[in-house]
C-alpha positions in Angstrom: 18.7 -43.7 -8.9 19.2 -40.0 -9.9 16.5 -37.5 -9.2 15.2 -34.8 -11.7 12.9 -31.9 -11.4 9.8 -31.1 -13.5 8.3 -27.6 -12.9 5.7 -25.1 -13.9 5.5 -21.4 -13.3 2.7 -18.8 -13.2 3.0 -15.1 -12.3 0.1 -12.5 -12.4 -0.2 -8.8 -11.6 -3.3 -9.4 -9.5 -6.4 -7.2 -9.7 -5.0 -4.2 -7.8 -1.3 -3.6 -8.8 -0.2 -1.7 -11.8 3.2 -3.5 -12.2 4.6 -6.9 -11.3 7.3 -6.7 -8.6 7.7 -10.5 -8.3 10.6 -12.2 -10.1 10.8 -16.0 -10.5 13.2 -18.5 -11.9 12.7 -22.3 -12.3 15.5 -24.5 -13.7 16.6 -28.1 -13.5 18.5 -27.5 -10.3 17.2 -24.2 -8.9 13.8 -22.8 -8.0 13.8 -19.2 -6.8 11.1 -16.6 -6.1 11.4 -13.0 -4.9 8.8 -10.5 -4.0 10.0 -6.9 -4.4 9.0 -3.9 -2.4 9.8 -0.2 -2.2 7.8 1.6 -4.8 6.7 1.6 -8.5 10.1 0.8 -10.0 12.4 -0.1 -7.1 10.6 -3.3 -6.0 10.9 -4.9 -9.3 14.5 -3.8 -9.6 15.4 -5.4 -6.3 13.7 -8.7 -7.2 15.5 -8.8 -10.6 18.8 -8.2 -9.0 18.4 -11.0 -6.5 17.2 -13.6 -9.0 20.0 -12.6 -11.3 22.5 -13.1 -8.6 21.2 -16.6 -7.8 20.7 -17.8 -11.3 24.2 -19.0 -11.6 23.4 -21.7 -9.0 21.5 -23.5 -11.7 24.6 -24.4 -13.6 25.6 -28.1 -13.9 28.5 -28.1 -11.5 29.3 -29.8 -8.3 28.5 -27.8 -5.2 30.6 -29.0 -2.3 29.0 -27.1 0.5 25.4 -26.5 -0.5 24.6 -24.2 2.5 27.6 -22.1 2.0 26.9 -21.7 -1.7 23.4 -20.5 -1.0 24.5 -18.1 1.7 27.2 -16.6 -0.4 24.8 -16.2 -3.3 22.3 -14.3 -1.1 25.0 -12.1 0.4 26.2 -11.3 -3.1 22.6 -10.4 -4.1 22.3 -8.1 -1.1 25.6 -6.4 -2.0 24.3 -5.8 -5.5 21.2 -4.1 -4.1 23.4 -1.8 -2.0 25.5 -1.0 -5.1 22.4 -0.2 -7.1 21.1 2.2 -4.4 24.5 3.8 -4.1 24.5 4.5 -7.9 20.8 5.7 -8.0 19.3 7.4 -4.9 15.9 7.0 -6.5 16.2 3.3 -5.6 16.8 4.0 -1.9 14.5 1.9 0.3 13.9 -0.9 -2.2 14.1 -4.5 -1.1 12.8 -7.9 -1.7 12.0 -11.2 -0.1 13.6 -14.5 -1.3 12.8 -18.1 -1.1 14.9 -20.5 -3.1 15.6 -24.3 -3.4 18.8 -25.7 -4.9 18.8 -29.4 -5.7 21.9 -31.5 -5.6 21.5 -35.3 -5.8 19.3 -36.4 -3.0 19.8 -33.1 -1.1 17.9 -29.9 -1.4 19.2 -26.6 0.1 16.7 -24.0 1.2 17.4 -20.3 1.7 14.8 -17.9 2.9 14.4 -14.2 3.9 11.0 -12.5 4.3 7.5 -13.9 3.8 7.5 -15.7 0.5 6.7 -19.3 1.4 7.9 -22.8 0.6 5.7 -25.9 0.9 6.3 -29.6 0.3 3.5 -32.1 -0.3 4.7 -35.6 0.7 2.5 -38.6 1.1 -0.6 -36.5 0.4 0.2 -34.1 3.3 1.2 -30.5 3.0 4.0 -29.0 5.2 5.3 -25.4 5.3 9.1 -25.5 5.1 9.7 -21.8 5.6 9.1 -19.6 8.6 7.5 -16.2 7.9 9.7 -13.2 9.0 6.6 -11.2 9.9 5.4 -9.3 12.9 2.3 -11.4 13.1 4.3 -14.7 13.0 6.4 -13.2 15.8 3.2 -12.6 17.9 2.1 -16.2 17.2 5.5 -17.6 18.2 5.4 -15.6 21.4 1.9 -16.8 22.3 0.2 -13.4 21.9 -1.9 -14.5 18.9 -3.4 -17.8 17.7 -2.9 -18.8 14.1 -6.5 -18.1 13.4 -6.3 -14.6 14.9 -3.2 -14.0 12.8 -5.1 -14.6 9.5 -7.1 -11.4 9.8 -4.6 -9.3 11.7 -4.3 -5.8 10.1 -0.5 -6.0 10.2 0.0 -9.5 8.8 2.1 -8.2 6.0 4.6 -6.3 8.2 7.9 -8.1 7.6 10.9 -8.2 9.9 13.6 -9.2 7.4 14.2 -8.5 3.8 17.1 -8.0 1.4 17.6 -4.3 1.5 21.3 -3.9 0.8 22.1 -3.7 4.5 23.4 -6.5 6.7 21.1 -9.5 6.9 21.6 -13.2 7.7 19.4 -15.5 5.7 17.9 -18.8 7.0 19.7 -21.7 5.3 19.0 -25.4 5.7 19.4 -28.8 4.0 16.5 -31.2 3.4 16.3 -34.7 1.9 14.8 -34.8 -1.5 12.6 -37.8 -2.3 11.0 -39.0 -5.5 7.3 -38.2 -5.4 7.7 -34.9 -3.5 5.9 -31.9 -4.9 7.2 -28.5 -3.9 5.5 -25.1 -4.0 7.2 -21.7 -3.8 4.8 -18.7 -3.7 4.6 -15.1 -2.8 2.2 -13.8 -0.2 -0.2 -12.9 -3.0 -1.2 -16.5 -2.8 -0.7 -17.5 0.8 -2.5 -14.4 2.2 -5.6 -15.2 0.2 -5.8 -18.9 -0.3 -6.0 -21.3 2.7 -3.6 -24.1 3.3 -6.4 -26.6 2.9 -7.3 -25.2 -0.5 -3.6 -25.1 -1.6 -3.3 -28.8 -0.7 -6.3 -29.7 -2.6 -5.1 -27.8 -5.7 -1.6 -29.3 -5.5 -3.2 -32.8 -5.8 -4.0 -31.9 -9.5 -1.6 -34.1 -11.3 -0.7 -31.8 -14.2 1.9 -29.3 -13.0 0.9 -26.3 -15.2 -2.8 -26.9 -14.5 -2.1 -26.9 -10.7 0.0 -23.7 -10.9 -2.7 -22.0 -13.0 -5.4 -23.0 -10.7 -3.6 -21.7 -7.6 -3.2 -18.2 -9.3 -6.9 -18.3 -10.4 -7.9 -18.9 -6.8 -5.9 -16.0 -5.6 -7.6 -13.8 -8.2 -11.0 -15.0 -7.1 -10.1 -14.0 -3.6 -9.6 -10.4 -4.8 -6.1 -10.5 -6.1 -4.9 -7.7 -3.8 -1.2 -8.3 -4.7 1.0 -9.8 -7.3 0.7 -13.6 -7.2 3.5 -15.9 -8.3 3.9 -19.6 -7.9 6.3 -22.4 -8.8 5.0 -26.0 -8.7 7.8 -28.6 -9.0 7.9 -32.4 -8.9 10.9 -34.5 -7.8 11.0 -37.6 -10.0 13.2 -40.6 -10.5 15.2 -40.2 -13.8 14.8 -42.9 -16.3 17.9 -44.4 -17.9 19.3 -41.9 -20.4 16.6 -39.3 -19.6 17.7 -35.7 -20.4 17.6 -33.5 -17.2 18.8 -30.2 -18.6 15.4 -28.6 -19.3 15.4 -25.0 -20.2 14.8 -22.6 -17.3 11.4 -20.8 -17.0 11.5 -17.1 -16.0 8.6 -14.9 -15.3 7.4 -11.7 -13.6 9.7 -8.7 -13.4 12.7 -10.9 -14.4 11.5 -11.2 -18.0 11.8 -7.5 -18.5 14.7 -6.8 -20.9 15.6 -3.8 -18.8 17.1 -6.2 -16.3 20.3 -6.2 -18.3 20.7 -2.5 -17.5 20.3 -3.1 -13.7 23.5 -3.3 -11.6 23.8 -7.0 -10.7 22.2 -8.3 -13.9 25.4 -10.1 -14.9 26.0 -12.4 -17.8 24.2 -15.2 -16.1 21.0 -13.2 -16.0 21.5 -12.0 -19.5 21.9 -15.6 -20.6 18.6 -16.5 -18.9 16.9 -13.6 -20.7 18.1 -14.9 -24.0 17.1 -18.5 -23.5 14.4 -19.8 -25.8 11.1 -19.7 -24.2 9.3 -23.0 -23.4 6.4 -24.1 -25.5 3.1 -22.2 -25.0 1.7 -24.9 -22.8 4.5 -24.5 -20.2 5.3 -20.8 -20.6 4.3 -18.8 -17.6 1.2 -16.7 -18.0 1.6 -13.1 -17.1 -1.6 -11.4 -18.2 -1.8 -7.7 -17.7 -4.9 -7.3 -15.6 -6.5 -3.9 -15.8 -7.0 -1.7 -12.8 -4.4 -3.3 -10.5 -1.5 -2.4 -5.4 0.2 -2.0 -3.6 0.4 -3.0 -2.1 -1.0 -2.2 1.0 1.1 -5.1 2.1 4.4 -3.3 2.7 3.2 -0.2 4.5 4.7 -0.9 7.9 7.9 -2.5 9.2 7.5 -1.3 12.8 8.7 -4.3 14.5 11.9 -4.4 12.6 12.7 -1.0 13.9 11.8 -2.0 17.4 14.1 -5.0 17.2 16.9 -3.0 15.8 16.5 -0.4 18.6 16.9 -3.2 21.1 19.7 -5.1 19.4 21.7 -2.9 17.0 20.5 0.7 17.0 18.2 2.3 14.5 20.4 2.1 11.4 18.6 -0.8 9.6 15.2 0.2 10.9 15.6 3.7 9.5 16.7 2.2 6.1 13.6 0.0 6.0 11.2 2.8 6.7 12.6 4.9 3.9 10.7 2.7 1.4 7.3 4.0 2.7 5.3 7.1 2.4 2.0 8.5 3.8 0.0 11.7 3.7 -0.8 13.3 7.0 -0.9 16.5 9.0 2.1 18.6 9.8 0.8 21.3 12.1 -2.0 23.0 10.2 -0.9 21.8 6.8 -1.1 18.6 4.8 2.3 17.0 4.2 3.8 14.0 2.6 5.8 11.9 5.1 8.5 9.4 4.5 8.5 6.4 6.8 5.8 4.5 8.6 3.0 6.2 10.5 4.0 5.0 13.9 5.4 6.6 17.0 6.6 5.0 20.3 6.9 7.7 22.9 9.4 10.2 21.6 10.6 7.8 18.9 9.2 8.6 15.4 9.5 6.3 12.4 8.8 9.0 9.9 10.0 12.4 8.7 8.4 15.2 6.7 9.3 14.6 3.1 7.3 17.5 1.4 5.0 20.2 2.6 2.0 20.9 0.3 0.8 24.4 1.4 -2.7 22.8 1.7 -4.5 23.7 4.9 -6.1 20.8 6.8 -8.9 23.1 7.9 -9.8 23.7 4.3 -10.6 20.0 3.6 -14.1 18.5 3.9 -14.7 17.0 7.4 -14.6 13.4 6.3 -11.3 13.8 4.3 -9.9 16.0 7.1 -10.2 13.1 9.6 -8.5 10.7 7.2 -5.6 13.1 6.8 -5.3 13.5 10.6 -5.1 9.8 11.0 -2.7 9.4 8.1 -3.3 8.0 4.6 -0.8 5.3 3.6 0.6 5.4 0.1 2.3 2.7 -2.0 5.2 5.0 -2.9 6.1 8.6 -3.4 4.2 8.9 -6.7 1.1 7.5 -5.0 1.4 10.0 -2.2 1.5 12.8 -4.7 -1.6 11.4 -6.3 -3.4 11.4 -3.0 -2.5 15.1 -2.4 -3.8 15.9 -5.9 -7.1 14.2 -5.1 -7.3 16.2 -1.8 -7.3 19.4 -3.9 -10.7 18.2 -5.3 -12.1 17.7 -1.8 -11.9 21.2 -0.4 -14.7 23.1 1.3 -16.4 25.7 -0.8 -15.2 29.3 -0.5 -17.1 31.3 2.1 -19.6 33.8 0.8 -19.4 37.3 2.6 -22.3 39.7 3.0 -21.3 43.2 1.7 -21.6 46.1 4.2 -25.2 47.5 4.2 -25.6 51.1 3.0 -26.0 53.8 5.8 -29.6 54.1 6.8 -31.3 57.5 6.3 -32.0 59.2 9.6 -35.6 58.8 10.8 -37.6 61.9 9.9 -39.6 63.7 12.6 -43.3 63.1 12.3 -45.4 66.3 12.8 -48.9 64.9 12.0 -51.4 65.1 14.8 -53.7 62.7 13.1 -52.6 59.1 13.1 -51.7 58.0 9.6 -50.5 54.7 8.5 -48.3 56.3 5.8 -46.6 58.3 8.5 -45.8 55.2 10.3 -44.2 53.7 7.3 -42.4 56.9 6.4 -40.7 56.9 9.8 -39.0 53.5 9.3 -35.6 52.9 7.6 -36.2 51.9 4.0 -34.3 48.5 4.5 -36.4 47.4 7.4 -39.6 45.5 7.4 -42.3 45.4 10.1 -43.6 42.0 11.2 -47.2 41.2 10.9 -47.8 41.5 14.7 -46.1 44.9 14.8 -48.3 46.2 11.9 -51.5 45.1 13.7 -50.5 46.9 16.9 -49.6 50.1 15.1 -53.0 50.2 13.3 -54.9 49.5 16.5 -53.1 52.2 18.4 -53.8 54.7 15.6 -57.5 54.1 15.8 -58.0 54.2 19.6 -55.7 57.1 20.5 -57.1 60.6 20.6 -56.0 62.9 17.9 -54.1 65.1 20.3 -52.0 62.2 21.6 -48.5 61.5 20.2 -48.3 58.7 17.7 -46.9 55.7 19.5 -46.1 53.7 16.4 -44.0 56.6 14.9 -41.6 56.7 17.9 -41.4 52.9 18.6 -38.2 51.1 17.4 -39.1 48.6 14.6 -39.2 45.0 15.7 -36.6 42.5 14.5 -37.3 40.9 11.1 -38.3 37.2 11.1 -35.4 36.6 8.7 -32.5 38.5 10.1 -29.9 39.7 7.6 -26.3 38.9 8.5 -24.2 41.8 9.6 -21.6 43.2 7.2 -18.6 40.8 6.9 -20.5 37.9 8.4 -20.1 34.4 6.7 -23.3 33.0 5.4 -22.1 29.4 5.8 -19.6 28.4 8.5 -18.8 25.1 6.7 -16.6 26.8 4.2 -13.0 28.1 3.7 -11.5 31.5 3.1 -10.8 32.3 -0.5 
């Protein structure tokens, strides 16, 4: 009996990001999801290009070698990314993950690059059918981390492979499709926030759209730190005469009409963009949540650089790091750096992108320590915003005491009789005598014979209880020069 697919899609900005860099396509033969990275416009461009390149696999035609067809489609998508970067240097460093399923009879081909995941629920049990190309997964595979430790690792979003326009070999495999299987494709906006146990429980909801919506809502309840996109699809036995050519569902960045202007958005992608949308009940929901990322999730690709050093030089590693920016210290000044804030011995994975002429010493202490450690940015524009905020966190300008006027020379006292007024007259006009000194002077005046010299008149005035700063001295050391 022939098998057919029924599917539902949901894509959401999340609660942190300002734009959706995920692209998704679900059709009668193809399910594909891509999570873009590389900055405010570049990430969504990369994911659009890749989905546009794969969309042709959904056509109703015989695929002789399913694995070869998937591999060739991915390599073509990667070539289009390289072409787009070559035409527009502003896109340099962009990239995307990809996880896609192509159904053909009782076979399903799987292609995977990055950390977007694929799951299958069969017989009530959930199995992950993709292997994360991440630094943390590498540590788990090598026995250096347990799966539980990996969940909260600070670098769990560091990926080792992505479609960047440079050479990459995707993982391709063939699986058996069975009626009753339920597949889930998702970006890490879901899998990083919602546990596998909760995902399984939610996939048991019979209605496809309700299940997809619930998964996204759970990710949002968990903080929604990233874009979150899901495809939930059922494999069913087709009834006699049942129509299998349902309209594709597209969502996320791929629904943007600007995709037609992107290199690689060929006629297949244009046709998808022109397709009539499904009814409201099955159309993907893409609400614009206020106050949205970054994606802190793509700030480091250190391990990729390490592996490339060991196996093929620094070419690919350097290309990957070009997608990232941070604000840090360059000597005595604040600077914007391009790359990842990591160094192994003499090997640095960053370069100075722009000096700011802002002195680190002029920053408030708390902010100064952050700059010295390095402040990660989502992209170049975010780095520039960080620098702009630093200008609002400067120390106050130092106050300087003006030079005191020259004191009048002490007049010579000629009185033979002690007089308090003579004592005061002998002192510089800007000095004050402490209480103790005044008492001593008065006592001496009363007890000394009239012919004796006046001790108080020739004694140096004691230091004031509140000393005045010397000319040019800073009143507050926690300040900056104007």
